[in-house]
N, C-alpha and C positions, 0 to 999 in steps of 0.2 A: 579422460573426457576431452572432447574437442572444444574449440572455441564456439561461442554462440554465433549464429548467422543472422543476416538481415531478415526480419519478418515484415516490417513496414517502414518505408523510407520517407514518410512524412516527418519533417524535423520538428520536434517539440522543444520549446524553450524550457519548459519544466514538465516533462513527461512523468506521470505518476499513476498510482492506483490501479494496476492491471487486475482485472477480474475475469476469470474463466467461468462462464455461465455453464453449469454442469448439464443442464438439459438442452439448452440451445446449441451447445458445443461451439461457443463463440467467445472471443476475447473482446472486452471493453477496456479502455484506458482513457487517461485525461492529459491535457496540456493545461496545467492549472492557471498560469498567469495569462494565457490566451482565452480562458473561459470556454474551452472546447472539450467535448467528449468524442472519442474516436472508437472505431471498430472496423472489422472486416467481415464479409461473408462471401458466399460463392460468387456473388455478383461484383465484388470488388470493395474498395474502401468506403467507409461511412463516416460522416462528420456532423456533429450537432453543435451549434453555437448557443451558448447560454448568456443570460443577462448578468450573471455574477460568476466569480471563480468557483469551479467545481473540482473535486479532488479524489473522491473515493466512492465506491458503490458496493452494495450487496444485492443479491437477487431475491425477489419476492415470489415470482412465479415465472412461467414460460416467457411471458412478454413484458414483465414489469421489473424495474430495478428501484432500489432505494438509493438515491444519489445525495451525497453530502456536498453542500455548497456553503458559500460565504455567510449566508443569513439563516440557513435552515437545512432540514432534511426533506428531500423531494421524492415523491412517487413519480416515476418516469415510465411512460409507455414506449417501448422500443419500436413498435410498429407505426404508431401515429405521431410520435414526438410530443404528445401531450404530457404536461407536467403539473403537479399539484403539491404544494408544500404541506407536509404532515406534521412538522414540528419546527419550532424556532431553535436556532443555534447561535447565540451571541449576536442576535440580529441588531441590537442597539449599540454594538461596539464596532466603530468604523476602523479600528486599528487591526482587527483580527480577521482571519479566514480559516476555513477548514484545511486539514492536511491529511494525514494517513488515517485509514479506518478499515475495519473488517467485521463481518458478522461472527458472533460467538456460537458455541454449540447449542445454546438454549434458544436461539432465534433473536437474541439482542444484537445491537450494533454498537461497537466501540468506535469513537471518532475523536481525533485530536484537533485542537485549534492552535493557531500560532499568529504572531504578529506578521503583517505583510512585509515588514522589513526585518523580520526575525528579532523584534525587540525582546530583550532578556526577560524571561519569566512571564511574558504576556499570554502564554497559551495554557491549555488545560486538556485533560482527556475526559470524555463523557461516555455514558452508556445510554443508548435509547432502548427501552424495553417496555412493551405493552403501553405505548402511548406517552411514556414519561421520559424526559431527558434528565439524567442525574449526573452531577459532576463527581468524578472519581479521584482525580489528581489535579492539583493546581500548580502554578508557578513553573510551568514547563516552557522552554524556549522553542524547541523544534520537536514535536511529538512524532514518533515513527515506530516502525517494527511491531505494530500491533498484530498479534497472531496467537494461536491457541494450540496446545499440545493435543495429540490424537486421543489421549484418554479423557480430555475435557476438563481436567482439574487445574490447569496452569495457563495463565495468560502471560504474554510477554509485551513489553513496550520499551521504547528508547527515548532519550533526549539527545538528539544528534549533537547539540551544542556542548553537552557534557561528555560525549564519547562513550556513553554507557547504555547497556541494556539491562532491564530488571525483569525478574520473574515474580509472578504473583499467584498465590493459591486462590482459587475461586470456589465458592460453595455450590450447593446443588441448584440454586436459583441463578447462578452465573455472576454473583456479586463478589468483589474482592473480600478475602477473609484473612486477617492478619496483615503484617507489614510486608511490602515488596522487598526482595533480596536481589543483590547484584548477580546477574547471570554472566555477563562479560563486560570488562572495562577496557576500552581501547584508547583511553585518553593518554596513556603513557607512551603509546607507539604511534600516535598521530593519525589513527584511522577514524573514519566518521561513519558510524552505523546509520543507515537510512531505512528503507522499507525491508520487511522480512516476512518469511512464510515458514510454517512447520511442515515437514514431510510426514509420511505415514509411520515412520520409525521414530519420530520425535526429534529429529535433527532440525536445527534452525538454519535457514539459508538467508544470509544477510547481505543486502546491497551495501557496498562501501563507496560512499560519495568521494570521488577523486581517486578511487583505488582501481578502476578498470576491471572490477570483478565482483562476483557474488561469492562470499565465503560461507562454507558450511561448518557449523559448530555442533558437536554432539550434545545430548541432553545434559552432560556434565560441564558444558561450556568450553570444551577443548576444541581447537581447530582440527578439521579433518581433511577437507579438500576444497578446491575453489574452481569456479567456472569463469573463464576469462571472457571479457567482452571488448568490442572495439570502440568503446566510449568510456571516457574517464569518469563522467558523472552518471554512473548507474544509480537508479533510484529505488526500484522495487521489483522483486520477482513474483511470478505466479506459476504454479503447475497447471498444465492443461493437456488437451487432446484426449482421445478415447481412453487411453491407459494411464493418464496422468503422469506420464514419464517425460513429457516435454516441459521445458521451463521457458517462460516468456519474461523478458526483462525490459523495463522502460528506462529511458535515459534523458539527459537534459543538456542544453547548451548554456544555461544560466550559470554565471560564475566562472566561465572559462576566460583565460587571459586572451588578450588581442592576438589573433593569428593562430590560436590553438586548433581551430577547426581545420587548418591546412594539414595538420598531422593526424587528425581523426575524422575523416569524412563521414563516419557513421555517428557522430555526436548528435544526440537528440532523436535518433532512430529507435524503433522498438525491435528487440532481438528475440531469437528463439534458439534453444538447444534441444535436440530431439533424442539424445542418447543419455539421459540422466541415469545415474546408478541407483536411484531409489524412486518410488512412486510418491506423488503428492497426496494430499487429502482433497476430497471434493469440498468446495466452499459451502459453508452452512447457509441455510435459507433464513432470510429475515422474516420474522413473524410480526405483522402489524397488529 
C-alpha cells in the first residue's frame, strides 16, 4: 500500500466524521470545533457554517443528510442548505457536544457525546431509531470507532481515553444484546483509537490519534496492515468512490505541540488512498 495523498487542503482544527454518500458519490466531513461541514463536488470545494458544533452524519436520501450536532440531530438539505432539528441530543447540557457517529444496518443512527474539554465520563452513546433517542452506554469520555460488521450482527465502539475498542452483539432490531466485549486494547502500547470503519470482509480500519496511520485489524482483533498518512492526528477513515476501494481520512491540528506543523504541512488536511486492498461497505441509509 502507498501513502495516502492530499484530497482537500483546507486545514481543519478537528477534522472528523467523513461520510461517503453512496448515491451522490460525494464525500462530506466536519471541522467540529469550527462548526463547519465541508464537501467537494465537480465544481470545487463546499463549506457550510453552523450555529453549533457538528461532528457526524448519515444519509437519508439523494439530497438529505442527518447531521449530529451539539444540541440535536438535524435534517439537512445539501442543495438549499435548509436544516431542521428532528431530535434533541443533550440539548440542556452545556458541557457536552456530539462526536463520532454512524448509521446502522437497520436504519438507526448511533451517536456519541463527550465533554467539550474531554471531561472524564461526561459522554455517552445513543441510538436514534424511529424518532426515539435512547441511551445505550454512559460514562464514556471520548466515544469513537462506531461501525458495524458486514453481517450486521456486531457493533463496535471505542473510548479513546481508555485506549480500547469494544464489540457488541446486536439483535434483529439493531439493539445491543448482552454485554460488550473487548475487541482490541491499545492502552498498554500507548495508541489512541479514534474513528473506525468496517470493510466488506469484516476488518476494522482504525484511525490512531497521534499515530500517523490507519491500522487494519482483522475480525479476530489482530493487526494486519496499516495505511500511512502525512498527519499525526488522523481522526476517521471512510471508504468511497465507485468501487469503494478508496479510503478517505480526516485529520486534525488540535493537540499538536508548538511548531509541529512545520514538520507535517498536511496536518488538518483530508487525505485519500486509491489502492486499498479491500472494498468498503456502502454506508447504510438512515430511516426517519
